[in-house]
NUTORSE-975818 format. One line per field, with one value per residue: residue number from 1; residue in one letter; x, y, z of N, C-alpha, C in turn. Coordinates in steps of 0.05 Angstrom, whole numbers, plus 5000, padded with zeros to 4 digits. Layout:
BEGIN
seq <- NUM; ...
type <- A; ...
nc1 <- X; ...
nc2 <- Y; ...
nc3 <- Z; ...
cac1 <- X; ...
cac2 <- Y; ...
cac3 <- Z; ...
cc1 <- X; ...
cc2 <- Y; ...
cc3 <- Z; ...
***
This chain:
BEGIN
seq <- 1; 2; 3; 4; 5; 6; 7; 8; 9; 10; 11; 12; 13; 14; 15; 16; 17; 18; 19; 20; 21; 22; 23; 24; 25; 26; 27; 28; 29; 30; 31; 32; 33; 34; 35; 36; 37; 38; 39; 40; 41; 42; 43; 44; 45; 46; 47; 48; 49; 50; 51; 52; 53; 54; 55; 56; 57; 58; 59; 60; 61; 62; 63; 64; 65; 66; 67; 68; 69; 70; 71; 72; 73; 74; 75; 76; 77; 78; 79; 80; 81; 82; 83; 84; 85; 86; 87; 88; 89; 90; 91; 92
type <- X; X; X; X; X; X; X; X; X; X; X; X; X; X; X; X; X; X; X; X; X; X; X; X; X; X; X; X; X; X; X; X; X; X; X; X; X; X; X; X; X; X; X; X; X; X; X; X; X; X; X; X; X; X; X; X; X; X; X; X; X; X; X; X; X; X; X; X; X; X; X; X; X; X; X; X; X; X; X; X; X; X; X; X; X; X; X; X; X; X; X; X
nc1 <- 0614; 0628; 0653; 0698; 0722; 0734; 0771; 0811; 0828; 0833; 0876; 0923; 0920; 0923; 0974; 1006; 0991; 0982; 0944; 0907; 0874; 0886; 0884; 0833; 0797; 0805; 0793; 0740; 0713; 0721; 0696; 0644; 0627; 0629; 0591; 0543; 0539; 0534; 0487; 0449; 0454; 0434; 0383; 0358; 0364; 0335; 0339; 0350; 0334; 0301; 0274; 0267; 0277; 0313; 0294; 0311; 0334; 0383; 0422; 0427; 0446; 0493; 0526; 0547; 0579; 0616; 0640; 0663; 0699; 0734; 0757; 0782; 0820; 0849; 0871; 0901; 0938; 0966; 0988; 1021; 1057; 1080; 1106; 1141; 1173; 1195; 1226; 1262; 1289; 1314; 1350; 1386
nc2 <- 1187; 1151; 1112; 1140; 1150; 1098; 1083; 1123; 1117; 1063; 1030; 1061; 1061; 1006; 0996; 1028; 1013; 0959; 0897; 0897; 0907; 0960; 0985; 0973; 1000; 1058; 1062; 1042; 1080; 1129; 1115; 1105; 1155; 1185; 1156; 1166; 1222; 1226; 1196; 1227; 1274; 1258; 1244; 1292; 1325; 1365; 1360; 1309; 1244; 1212; 1244; 1257; 1208; 1146; 1104; 1072; 1010; 0995; 1029; 1014; 0963; 0971; 0998; 0963; 0932; 0969; 0981; 0931; 0931; 0971; 0944; 0903; 0933; 0949; 0900; 0890; 0932; 0918; 0869; 0887; 0918; 0878; 0847; 0885; 0895; 0845; 0839; 0881; 0862; 0817; 0841; 0863
nc3 <- 8287; 8326; 8297; 8279; 8329; 8344; 8305; 8311; 8365; 8376; 8351; 8366; 8424; 8433; 8414; 8447; 8500; 8501; 8497; 8543; 8607; 8620; 8571; 8553; 8586; 8581; 8525; 8523; 8556; 8528; 8479; 8496; 8515; 8467; 8439; 8469; 8463; 8407; 8399; 8427; 8398; 8348; 8363; 8379; 8335; 8288; 8234; 8224; 8195; 8227; 8268; 8337; 8358; 8354; 8309; 8270; 8259; 8241; 8261; 8314; 8307; 8281; 8317; 8360; 8326; 8308; 8356; 8366; 8324; 8341; 8386; 8358; 8332; 8376; 8391; 8345; 8346; 8393; 8377; 8336; 8365; 8398; 8358; 8338; 8383; 8389; 8343; 8352; 8398; 8377; 8342; 8376
cac1 <- 0633; 0638; 0672; 0723; 0735; 0745; 0795; 0832; 0837; 0837; 0903; 0944; 0919; 0933; 1003; 1019; 0985; 0979; 0916; 0902; 0853; 0894; 0876; 0804; 0781; 0804; 0779; 0711; 0703; 0720; 0676; 0617; 0621; 0623; 0566; 0521; 0537; 0524; 0459; 0434; 0454; 0416; 0356; 0347; 0370; 0310; 0344; 0355; 0311; 0283; 0274; 0253; 0285; 0327; 0276; 0324; 0347; 0411; 0439; 0432; 0461; 0520; 0543; 0563; 0598; 0637; 0655; 0680; 0721; 0754; 0771; 0800; 0843; 0865; 0886; 0920; 0959; 0982; 1004; 1042; 1076; 1095; 1123; 1162; 1191; 1209; 1247; 1282; 1305; 1330; 1371; 1406
cac2 <- 1195; 1128; 1099; 1156; 1145; 1071; 1082; 1140; 1109; 1034; 1021; 1074; 1050; 0978; 0997; 1040; 1001; 0930; 0887; 0891; 0924; 0988; 0996; 0969; 1019; 1084; 1060; 1040; 1105; 1148; 1107; 1108; 1184; 1192; 1143; 1181; 1248; 1221; 1188; 1251; 1293; 1247; 1244; 1319; 1340; 1368; 1354; 1280; 1231; 1201; 1264; 1249; 1181; 1128; 1082; 1057; 0988; 0992; 1045; 0998; 0940; 0979; 1008; 0942; 0924; 0990; 0977; 0908; 0940; 0984; 0923; 0889; 0950; 0947; 0875; 0893; 0949; 0903; 0850; 0903; 0925; 0854; 0840; 0905; 0890; 0820; 0845; 0898; 0845; 0800; 0857; 0869
cac3 <- 8307; 8340; 8279; 8281; 8355; 8344; 8288; 8322; 8391; 8378; 8345; 8383; 8451; 8433; 8410; 8470; 8526; 8498; 8497; 8571; 8619; 8619; 8545; 8550; 8601; 8567; 8500; 8529; 8566; 8506; 8460; 8508; 8515; 8440; 8432; 8482; 8450; 8380; 8400; 8435; 8375; 8327; 8373; 8380; 8311; 8273; 8206; 8222; 8183; 8248; 8289; 8361; 8368; 8335; 8303; 8250; 8272; 8231; 8279; 8338; 8299; 8273; 8339; 8371; 8306; 8308; 8381; 8361; 8306; 8359; 8401; 8339; 8328; 8401; 8389; 8324; 8356; 8412; 8361; 8322; 8386; 8405; 8336; 8337; 8405; 8384; 8323; 8365; 8415; 8360; 8330; 8396
cc1 <- 0644; 0658; 0699; 0737; 0748; 0771; 0818; 0844; 0844; 0865; 0924; 0944; 0929; 0964; 1017; 1015; 0982; 0949; 0909; 0881; 0861; 0889; 0846; 0789; 0782; 0789; 0749; 0699; 0700; 0698; 0648; 0609; 0614; 0596; 0542; 0517; 0525; 0495; 0441; 0432; 0434; 0387; 0343; 0353; 0345; 0314; 0349; 0330; 0291; 0283; 0257; 0260; 0298; 0309; 0289; 0341; 0376; 0431; 0446; 0446; 0490; 0538; 0558; 0585; 0622; 0653; 0673; 0704; 0743; 0770; 0790; 0824; 0861; 0883; 0908; 0944; 0977; 0999; 1027; 1064; 1093; 1115; 1146; 1182; 1208; 1232; 1269; 1300; 1323; 1354; 1393; 1421
cc2 <- 1171; 1112; 1114; 1151; 1117; 1070; 1099; 1131; 1079; 1025; 1035; 1064; 1022; 0978; 1007; 1025; 0970; 0923; 0878; 0911; 0954; 1001; 0994; 0992; 1047; 1083; 1059; 1066; 1126; 1141; 1111; 1138; 1193; 1181; 1158; 1208; 1245; 1214; 1211; 1271; 1283; 1248; 1271; 1336; 1341; 1361; 1324; 1266; 1220; 1220; 1254; 1221; 1165; 1104; 1064; 1035; 0985; 1007; 1028; 0972; 0947; 0988; 0986; 0932; 0944; 0987; 0953; 0914; 0954; 0964; 0907; 0906; 0951; 0922; 0878; 0910; 0935; 0882; 0864; 0910; 0901; 0846; 0860; 0901; 0865; 0824; 0862; 0881; 0826; 0815; 0862; 0844
cc3 <- 8322; 8323; 8280; 8307; 8356; 8328; 8301; 8348; 8393; 8374; 8363; 8412; 8453; 8430; 8435; 8496; 8524; 8499; 8525; 8581; 8618; 8592; 8542; 8562; 8588; 8541; 8504; 8539; 8544; 8486; 8471; 8509; 8487; 8431; 8444; 8468; 8422; 8381; 8408; 8412; 8354; 8337; 8372; 8356; 8294; 8243; 8202; 8210; 8204; 8272; 8313; 8371; 8346; 8330; 8282; 8263; 8264; 8249; 8303; 8332; 8293; 8296; 8353; 8351; 8305; 8334; 8378; 8343; 8323; 8375; 8383; 8333; 8352; 8399; 8368; 8332; 8376; 8397; 8346; 8341; 8393; 8383; 8334; 8359; 8401; 8364; 8335; 8383; 8400; 8348; 8350; 8402
***
């Protein structure tokens, strides 16, 4: 779920709001909410491999990497926006 949130919100927020605090805060809030819900779901899911807690270290290593991917998509969206605006200004 955090990967989906990073992909779905990272690039569009970067494109719409730029690579500034006004994009960081909404992305971080949405990602944190999804992270908490996902972690609680995995912790209390009786069908999960590690029922009762996340003992698998890969989960805790992958989450910061996924968050960093979201920030990379924010940056990429902002770069795409800047390039698009630059081309638009040159055409005028």
